[in-house]
N, C-alpha and C positions, 0 to 999 in steps of 0.2 A: 504493501499499499503506500510505504514513504517512496519506493522506486515510480511507483505510478503518479503520485501527488506530486513529485521532484518534476516528472516528464510533463505532465500537466501545467504545469506551473511555467516550464520553458516554452513550450507550444504555444502557452498563452502570452507570455512575452514576445516570442516571435512573429506572432501575428500583430502584437500592437507593433513591435518595432517595424515589422514591415509595411503595414497601412501608415503609419507615421511619416517613414521613409519614402511613400507613394506619395504623399500628400506634398511633404516638401519638395521633390522633384516635379510636383505640377504646380505649387507655388512658381518657384524658380524658373519653369518653362515661361510660367503665364507671364511674370515680370519680366521678359523680355520682348514684350508684345508691340511696345513703341518703340524699342530701339530696333528692331528688323525691320519697322519699316521708316525709320529717319526720322523720327519727331521726337525733339527733345522732353523729355518727362521728368517727373518729381521721384526720386528714389523711393521705394515702397518697402514696405516690410511685413514679415509673415505675423497675425493673421489678416490685420485688417487693410494694407495695402497702403493706402494714403490716408484713409478715414480714421483712423485710429481716435482722433479727437469727438467724432461722434458717437462712436462705439464705449466712450468712457465718460459721455455726457459733459465734458470739456466745452464743445460748441456744437451749434445746431448746423443743419445745414445749409443754410444761408452763408453763417459764418467761416463754415470750414472751405466751402467754395472761393468766398471773396478771397480768403487767405491765399488759395492756388491762385487765383487771378492777379494779385498781387505781387506773387514770387516768380510768375510768368512775366508778365508787365518789368517787371525790376531787370529781368535780363534782357529786355528788349525784344520780346518773343510775341510773335502774332496768334500763336495758338500752343496749346500744351497737351500731355498725356498724364494721366493719374489711375489709379486702380482704386476699387472698392472692393476688398478681400482680391479675388483675382481676378476681377472682370473689369477688362479695362474703360476707361471713359476720357471722351475727347473735350478739352475745354478751349472753346474759341475766344480770343481776347480783342481781338482786332475789329472793331463795328463794321468794318467791309465784309470779312468774312461771315459776321454775323448775320448781317444782312441778307447776304448770297442765301444763308441756311435757312432763316427765316421766312424770306420773301422769295427771290429773284429764285432761286432753285428750292424751292418748296415741295417741290413733286419726289425729291429725294429723302425727304425728312418729313413725310407725312406725320406720322404717329410720335406718342409721347413715350411709349414704351411701358406704359403701366400692364398691368395682369389685368384681362378681363377674364371672367369665365359667368357667363348669364345663367348657365343650367344649376351651377351649385352656390353663386354666389350674386343672385340677380340686380342686386343695386350697383355693382360694378358697370353694370353695360351703360354708365351715362354719357353723355357727350364728351366732356373732359377725358374720359379714358377711352373712348373707343376707337379704333382703327380704320384704315382704308374706306372702302365703298360704304360702310355701317356709318364711318363719322360722316362723311360727306352729303350722304342722302338725309340723315338725320340734321346736321348744321344746317342746309338748306330750309328743312322745315320748320327748324327752331327761329332762325334769324329773324322769320316775321313775327314774332311775339317778342322780340325788343324792339321794335322800331320806337321813334318819339311818339306817334299817335298811340301803341301802347303805352308807352309811359305815363301819357296825358291820362289815359283811362285808368290806370291806378294812381295817379295822384292824390285823389281826393282820401283813399284809403290811407295812405303813407299821412297826409298830414293831419288825420284823427289820432293817429299815434302820438306823432308830435304835442298833440293837447295833453295826453297822458304824461310824456317826458317833462313839460313844462310845468304842471303841478307837482311832479315829485321834485325837481330844480327848486320850486317855492318853499315846498316843506322843509327842503334841505339851506335853504336860505335864512329860514326863520329859527332851526334848531341850531345851525353853526356848528353842525357836525360835519368835519371831513368826510368825502366820498371816494371811491376806490372806484373812479370813471368809467374804466373797463366793463365793469360788469353792468354797471347801469345802462352803458350804452349796448351791448351787447342785450339786454332785456328789452331795452327799445328796438333793436334791428330784429332782435326774434318776434315781438308783437307784430312788425310790418311784413316779416315774412311769411308767418304764419296764416297772416291777415292775405296777402298777395298771392300765395302760392294754394292754399286750402280753402280760403272764403272763411278761416276760424278766428276766433278774438281767444287770444291766448294768454290775454292780461298778465302777461309776467312781469310788467313795468308796477303793478299792482300785488302780484305775488311772485318772488322769486323762486317758486318752489314747483312751479308747474311742470308737467311733463316733457312740454317743447323745451323748456330752459335745461330739464335734466337730461333731454338727450342731446341736445345742441352741445352742453359740456363735454359730454359723452365722446361724441364725435372728436372732438381734439384733444382730451385728455388722455394721454397716451403713458401706461406701463413701460419699465424697458422691454417685456413680452411683446407686449403691443406695437412699439417701434419696431423691435426685430422683426416682425411679420411684415409690417410696413418695408421695411429694408429688402426682404426676401426676394419680393417680385424681381428689384433689379439685379439680384445675384445668382439665382438660382435659375435652369432652363425651365421654359414653358411647359415642356415634355413633362417634366417629374412634376411639378406644380400641379399640372392635370390630373396626373397619376394619384397624386394625394388628396386631390380634391379641396386642394389649398383655397381659402378666403380671406380677401383682406377687409371685407366691413365686419365690424364689429356684430354677433349673432344677436344681442338686444337692440340694439340700435337699428338693423335690419328689422327685426319683427314688430318694431312700433311702427315703422316707416311703412311699411307693406299693408298692415293689418290699418294705418290712420287712411291710406290712400283709398283702401277698396272699400272701407266703410264710406268716406267722403262721397267717391264717384257713384257707388249704389245708390245712396242717398239723393244726389244729385239728380240721377237718371229716373230713378223711380219717381220721384216728384218734380222733373221737369223744372228743376231750378238752375237759376241764371246768376252768373255773378259777374264783375268787371276784374277778373283774377288770372293768373297764371293757369291755373288748375282747369278753367274753363277754355282758353286757349287751347291746352294739352288735349282736352276732351274733344275737340274740334279735331284735332289730328287722328287720337286715338280710333274715332268712329267716320270719318272721312277721308281722312290723308292728308287734309287741307284745312285752311282757315277760311271762314264762309265769305271776306271781304278781300282775299288776297289773291293773286295770280302768279306769284312768285315761283311755286312748283311747275309749271309748265317749262321752265327755263335749266338748260343746262343737263338736260335728259335726265331729270330726276321725275322718278314716277311717282304722279299724286297719288295713287290708287293704293300704296302700301299706307296701311294704319299701322298703329300702335297698339302692343299687347299692353294689358295693367301693370305687367312688371316692367316695362319698358317705359312706360309712364311715373312708374312709382320712383326709378333711377333718375329721370330727370327734374324730377320733385325733389330728391333727395339733394341730388349735386346742386339745386337752385338754394335750398333752405342752405345746405353747408357752408357752400361759398359766397351766398349772399349776407348771411348774418354776421360771420367771422372778420372777414377782409373790412365791410364797412365800420363796424365797430372799433376794430382796428386801427383805420385809417383816422378816424375821430379822435380816438384816444390820443393818440400822436400828436394829433392839429393843434388839440387843447392843451398837451403836455407843454409843447413849442409855444405857445401865445400867452402861457402862464408864466414863463421864463423873458417872453417877449412883450410887455404891457404896451408899447407902442404900436407894434403891430395887429394887436389885439385891438387898441382903438380905430387903426387903420380900418380892421376889417368891419367892425361895429360899425362906423361912419357910412362905409357904401351899404350893408346891410340896411340900415336905416334911410337913406337917399333914396333907395331901390324900392322900399314898402311904402313908402311916402306916395310914389308916383301910382301905387295900385290898391290904394286906399287902405292901408298899413294891415292888408293881407297878404298872407304868404301864399303866393299861385306859383303854377308852373313856368307862366312866363315871366315873373318876377326872379325868380331861383335862377332862371336861364340868363339873366341880364346881369349877373352876379361875378362881372371879369375878375377882380382882386380876390373873389373866392376861390374863384379857377386856379390863380398862381398859388395861393394859399395851400389847397388841396395836393396842387402838382409836387410841390416841395414837399410836402411831408412824403408822398409816395418814392420822392428820389430818396431822400435819407433815411424812410422807413417801408420798403417796399412790403405790403402783406407776404407777398408771395417772391421769395428771396432769391428764385431761380428759376429756370426755364428747362425741362428735359425733351430733348427729340432722339428719336430712333432712326437711323440711316434705312430706310426700306429700299434703296436701288443703291448699288454703287457708286461713289463720289469721288471726284477729282477736286482737290480745293485748288481753287483758282491762283494762279503765281506762287506756287509753289510746289513741290515733288509728292507730296502726302495725298495718297489712296485711300479713302473710307470705303470700310468693306459694311455690306449690308449687314444691319443686324448690332452695327457698334452704338452703343449709348453716348449721347452728345447733352453736356449740361451747360447753360449760359450762365454765366454768376450774376443775375441782375443784380445784387447788393454790391458786387465789387466795382461793376461798371458805372453806376450811379454815385459811386462814392470814389470817384479817381478823380484826382485834381489836375491832371490835364483838360478835363471837360468841366468839372465845376470846384475852381480855386476855393480852398479853402473849405473843404466838403462838409466840414463839421458843425459849419456856419450855418443857421436856418433864415435862407433868403430867398423871400416869392418872388424878389425881381429877376431870379436866375431864367424866369418863365414868362418873364417880356418878349415881346415880338423881336426884339434886337438881338437878346443874348440866344435865344430859342434858334435863329435863323444863323447865329455864329457856330454851334455847336455840329458834329456831325451827326447824321440820323442815325436811331438805333442805338444811342446813350442812353435814352430813359423808355423803360419799355415794363413799366409796373403790371400792365395790361398784356403783355405780350405785344407781338405785330405779327401782320402776315395774316393768311387764311386763318389761322388758329388763335387769333387774337380774342381775349374773352369776350365773348358773346353776350354778357351782361352788365359791361362797364356803362351804359348809360343808366340801368337800375342801379347800379353800386354809386355812381356819381349822383343821382339826384338824391338817394335816402341819405347820402353824408352830406349834400348841401341843405337839406332838410333840418336835419339832427342841429348841425352846426348854428343854423341861421337860428332856430329856436332857441341856441342856447345862448348866444352871445348878442343875440335882440336884447334880450332882460337881465343877463346877469354877467358878472365878471368873473373870471376864473383866474385864481391864484395857487401856487404850489403850496401843499402841506410840508410839514417835515417829514411825514412818515416816509414820503417818496425817496426811494435809494437815489442817490445821485454820489457817480452819475450812472445813470441807468445802465443796468445789466440786462440781456436778454434770455429768455428761457431755453436751455440747451437741450429741451428735450422736446422742443414744439416745433411743428414745421409752418409754423404761419409765425412772423414776427411779432413775439410776445414779449412784454417786460416781464422779468422773473419774478421779482417782488410787487407788483401792481402799482397803479397812478394814482396817486391820492391827491384831489384837488379841494379847496374850499371853494364854496359858493356863495357870491354875494350877489343880492337884487339890486338892480340899477334903480335910479328915480326918474 
């Protein structure tokens, strides 16, 4: 038995050593990928490649790739290579190359590279992640739901939510209690999205513990395991992920969203309910394959007969809810943070708000919001310094030769465009840490290279909901700054540090503001 145990132990050790040796050999060979293609790269290490700070919670995605951007830029490079674990990632730095990838040669980089498996993970089949012809067909259909006309249709719903925000701010000004403003604004945008998407009053501003707010938090609050699950879709082969029936969406979020959509759709269809919201527009697509007042689907060979299933509809509502509430609340939060530090800018924006509203009977209207040009500059500067989505990912769908270089990019290669690094580059934005809305006056915008400001992306896959996001952001800021002054509370960490576990740019310790009502 002793000899048997010894032999067994020896065999196990031999197996483990062999496996480890195989892994090391695989890594070493994989790490020569960019060298074999003649591209400069950052020296990786086992097991994380170049992304050790991501997996040790020292940096978030945006910060990690902004660091890569700075290192390549410091060497005078137009692009470079990195590794996530053993998988190679291409990082373009030159705006000309970025423009080619995002727009000029888009047909080589149609997909984002997210894992989609609608059979086992129905909510993964949303517009943001879909690929190829499925994406093209759905994008053409959904484009008509985000026109300026449709935004006007939803405006009154947004404005009614703003009244509740004003009530809450008034209470805060009376109690003199500092507010963690991101949470308040997340509740505000949750109310807007739940109303515009589902036609439901979530009342989250009144009750922060509603189901809508709970599952909104769940979408973006990740444990280490949940973060690893997100990374897995970029690391492991698609075939393996399909084989193990891998899911990206959290099960409780999926159950809540699909059940809510099914119940709401059934109620509307059984009772012939009409509401001016996103769900009504999606129901037209589900049942007819088109919107009743649009002819867009006869163009570009897009079939107008193809309707949506209930799960496809739920997936679009899911991404509309997730992206719509978090990115806009983040933008408003960082705007108010900067304006609390720069009172003269806050006063200037407030003057514009009051001057414009005076022309519109002191009513917040769609036309009034559209006239606020300094507001646009302020929001654009916030989006530059604190892009909610700090990087863009693309997957090469057709092999590609990078212009004016010797680099050939193979089909399947992942591309990451480091938005945070690009938008904080002193070559394009001198003294980038300074908050200066005048960077976005016409003269300064025209002086900068194209594709150096892309908080919504660019090209055919530019954010389809940018009009909606900008509109609710402007309504929220107008409501707050019209009647209240915001100042920074001592609870706010200085300087700000970003949450290393978050995919959306988020302050690690929150942003606390004092609210004072103006006479």
